[in-house]
N, C-alpha and C positions, 0 to 999 in steps of 0.2 A: 677549450676554451675556459680561461680562468675567471674567477670573479663570481658576484651573486647574480642569479638570474631570478626574476620575479619580484614580487612586492614584498615589503615587511608587513607580515600579517598582523603584529601588534599595532601598526600605524592604521592598517585598514579597519581593524575592530574599533580603534579609538575614533576615527573619522565615522564609522557606522553609529557608534554611540551618540555622537554629536548630531549627525543627521537625524537620528531617531528622536533625540530630545527636541530638536527643531520642528519635527512633525508634530509631537505631542503639543508643543506650544502653540503651533497654528490651529490645531484642533480645539485648544483650550480657548484661545482668542475668538474662535468662530461662534463657540458657545456663548461666551461672554458678550460678544456684540449684539448677538440675536436676542439674548436677555435685556441688554440695555435699550435695544430698539423698542421692546415692549413697553419699557417704564418711561419712555420720551414722552414728555407732556407737549405734544403739539397737535392740536386738533385740526380738522379739515382735510380736504383732499391732498394739498401737497404734502402734509405730514404722513398720510398714508402711503403715498407714492414713495416717499423718501424711507420710511419704515421697510416698505416691500423690497426697495432695492438693496438696503442693508441685509436683510434675510437672504434675498433671492441671489444677488450678485456677488457682494462683498463677502458674507458669511459662507457662502457655498464655495467661493474660490478659495478661501483659507482652508475649508475641509478638504477640497481637492488636493491643495498643496500638501497639507498634512499626510493624506493617503499616498501621495507620490513620494513624499521624504520617507515614509514608512517602508514603502516598497523597495526604496533605494537603500535604505539601512539594511533590509534583509538581503539584498543582493551583495552587499559588502561583506556581510557575514558568511554567506555562502562561498564567496570567492576565497575568503581567509580559510575556511574549513577546508575546501578542497585543496587548496595550496598545501596546507599542513598535512593532509593525508597523502599527497603525492610526495611531498618532500621526505616523509618519514613514515612510510605506510603501516609498519609494524608498531607504531607508538600506541600507547593507551591515550587516545584523544580525550580530553576533558570536554565533555558536551556543555558543561556549565560555562565554559569559555565562550561558546557561540550562542547558547540558548536565548540569551537576552534579546539578540538580534533575530534569531531565526525560530525559536521555539523548538522543543525536542523532537518532535515528529518530523518538522521539517528538515531539520539537520540530517537526520538518519536516512530519510528518503533521497535527499540530494547526494549525500556521501556513498550511499549504496549505488546508486546511479553511476556517480563518477569512478567508484571502485570497480565496478564491472566493466565500464569503458576502457579504463587505464590497463587493466590486467587481463583483458581478454578472456573474461569468464565465458564459459560455454553459454549458448543461447543469448549471445550479445548482439543486439540489434540496434545499438545506440548511435552509431555513426551517422547514419542518414535516416531521414524520415521514412517510415515502414509503410508500406501499402499491402494491399491484399495479394498482390502479385508477388511480393516478396515472401509471401506466407503459402506459396504453391497455388494461389488463385482460389475460386470458390470450391469448397467441398462438393457441391452438387454438380460441379463440372468434371470432377475426377472420375476414374474408372468406377471406384468403389461407392461414389455418391450419386452417380447417374440413377434415376428412378428412386431417389430417397423420398421415403414417405415418414413426415414428422410423427406420425401415430406410432410408428414403430419404436420410437426411443422410450424405453421403459423408465418411466418416472415415478415408480412404486417405491415406497420407503425400503422395501426389501432389496431391490436393484441398486439404489442409491447407497445404501448402507454396504453392499457387497462389492461394489466396483472399485477397481484401483485406477488412480490417476495416472495419466501420462501427459506431462507437460509438453506442449509443442514449442514453436519457436519465438514465442512472446515471452519477455521476461517478466511474468507476472507471478512468480513463486508465491509472493505475499498473499496474493487472492486465492491461488489453488491450494496452498497449504491450509489456509483458513476454511476453505470448502471442505477439504479432508477431514478437519477437525471437527466442524459443524456436523458432517455426514456420520462421524463416528459417535457424536453426542445425541443427535436426535435427527435421524435421516427423514422422519416424517415432516419436520419443519421444512426442510428444503423440498419435499415432494409437494406441499401444501403452496410453496412459494413459487412454482412454476405451473403456469395453466396453457394448455393447448387449446387455441381458439379455433373457430369452425373455418377460418381463412387459412389455417395451415401456419400460422404463427405462434409464438409463444409469448406471454405475458410473465415477466419476472418481477417480482418484489425484491428491491433493494431498499436501503435506508440511507437517509442524508440527515445528519444531526439528530438520529433517533427517530425521524418521520419516514414513513413508508413512501417510496416511489416505485411506481409501476412502470417497468421498461419493456417496450415490445422488440422482439427478436425475430427477424425472418430467416428461414433456412439459407436463402441466398447470401446471407451476410456472413455466414460461418466459413472461416478459412480452412483450407486443407490441412495446413500444418499448425492448427490451434490445439487447444487441449482436447484429448480423447480419453476413451477407456483403453486402458492396458490390458487387453484380453489375452495376451501371449507371453509377455515378459521375455521375448527372445532377443530382441534387439531394439535400439533406439530408432524406430521407423514407424510413423503413423500411417503408413500405406493401407493397411489392412485393419487399423484400430477404429471401432464404431464411434459414432457420435453418442454422447451421454449427457447426463445433467451438467457436467463440468463444461461441456462445449457451449451450451446455452447460457449458463451463468457468465462465462468469460465474454461472450459477445455482448450480454447485457451490460457488464461493467464497462466495456469499450463504449457502447452507445450512450451510456449515462455519464461517464466521465470524460469522453471524447468529444468528437468522434474519431479522433486520430488513435492509432494503436499505442503510440507513445504515451497516452494518458493513463495507461495500465502498468507502464513499465516502473518497477521499483517502489516500493513504499514499506511501511513498517508492519510488523505483526498485527498489532492492535487495530490498524486501518482495515484490514481484510476482514477481521472479526466484525468490526462496527459496520461495516458495508452490508455485511451479510445478516447479522443478527439484530442490528438497530440498538445494540447495548454499547455504551461507552467501555472501552478497554484500554487502559493506560498501558503504555510501553514501559517496563523497567529495563534499566541499563545496567551496565557494570560499576556504577558509581555507589557501591556499597548497599544498593536496594534490589539487587537480584534475588529472585525467589530462592528460598531454601528447599532442599530436598523434602522436608516435611510439608512445605506449602504446595510444592508440585504434587506430592502424594495425595494430599487433601483434594486438590482440584480434579485430579484424575478420579477419585473415589466419588466425587460429586458430578462427575461426567462433563465438566466444563471444557470446552475447546481450548487446546493450548498450541500455540506455534512460538517458535524461536527463530532469531536471525543470527546467522553466523558471523565471525570477524571479516572484515572486508577484503582483506588480501591473502591472509595465511592463516590457516587453522592449526590447532595442535595435533590433530589427527589427519592422516592421509585419505581416510575414507569419509571425510567430512568435508563438503565442497565450501569454498569461501562465499561471502556475499550472497547467501541463499537462505531462503526460509523454509524450514521443516515444521512438521507436525509433531507434537510429542503424544505418542499414542499410549504410552505407559511408564511406569516406573518399575525398577526391580529393586525391591526392599533388601533383599538377600546381598546383592552386590553394590547397592547404592548407585546405580546407574539410571539414566534417562533413556528412554527407547524412542528414537526419532525416525520418522517416515519421510523419505524424499518423494516430492511431487513429480521428479522426472520418472518415477517408475523403476522398475528393475532393469539392468543393463543400459543405463543412461549414459550421458556424456562422460567420457573418461572411465567408463565401466564402473561407476561408483555404486555401490549397493543401494538397493531401496531402503533397507532398515539398518540402521547403525546405532550404536550405544555409546553414550558419554558419561563418564563418572562425574558425579557432582563435583569431586574435588578438581576436575579438569574443565569444569564449566566455563571459567574465565578466559581459558587458553583457546576455546572454541566458539563461544556464544557471547554476543554483545547485548541481546535485548530479547525479552519474552512478552508475549501477549497471552494474559489468561483471562478468557471470556467469561460470560455470566452463566448461571446455571440454566439448563435446557428449558425449564418452565417459564423463564424470563424471556426468552427469544421473542423478538417482535413485538414486545410490550413497551409502554412508554418508559423512557430512562429515567 
């Protein structure tokens, strides 16, 4: 078939900007109308009714129209960005081109999702809505999980700091890599953030906009093929891997953001660190503001949690998975390399190694974004 297929993304973005401007204008008019109604010199019950209708009906309708137009402009930006990624997946996408409509974090969350879907990334569950049956059913109904006692999950700082992550079949590497990074920085913080209740459920403290949110997790909610402790590293199979802190945190994120499993699929490095620590964590992209080696080195010395997201379709190294989030566990000053840890564990999909090294000179060939979290002493405090 000859000819062009798809939309003109320049036109999509132009329409999106006009739609967004119309939404802003509607919101401005709503505010002006509400203010004008207050200054209207009309005394008596009829005047009160008129002013109330202006505020409640007309101004509110304008605000609603503004919100809908804003959502529409974001959808147009998403469509343009996704089509550009599909049409030329290895290009250096200019996120400023879409950020006006989508925002930086929204852009990369959506593009990561699209990239994993299109290029059949391992652990790709995006084609259809995911259910617990797609994840092997309930853990407590499996051979390994029958008779499971929540009290047997070791949530001590020593255990959390020593355990190796095994990502299951949910595409939430952004969350699990962040858990790895925080566990390396301050395992006692994660230990304090999970409480076993007398009824056999756990309370987990997450953060929304810097404010703590306590989320309850029941053992019956945990999926058989969810995140687990990699206690053997032999192969990519969770059949005999035990439940650990990551299993509980993963389900807490689903309960908080969901309740669908799709709610935790694909997000940026900073989003995971913010959800866990409550501290704002900006995501740095490849547009000239990627961290330098010295900045990574300083962050490691300060025990800040660090995660990075790899390029969406093709990385510069065969041992680095695309469209994936890794923990940065250290730097090698002698060689100029970043040391990355894969939440798949050892022997994961495509037999990629758990630990890989990326030279800082090869950063842009492999990585599009980094999230560098707060110092451990600031975890859980007001942002």
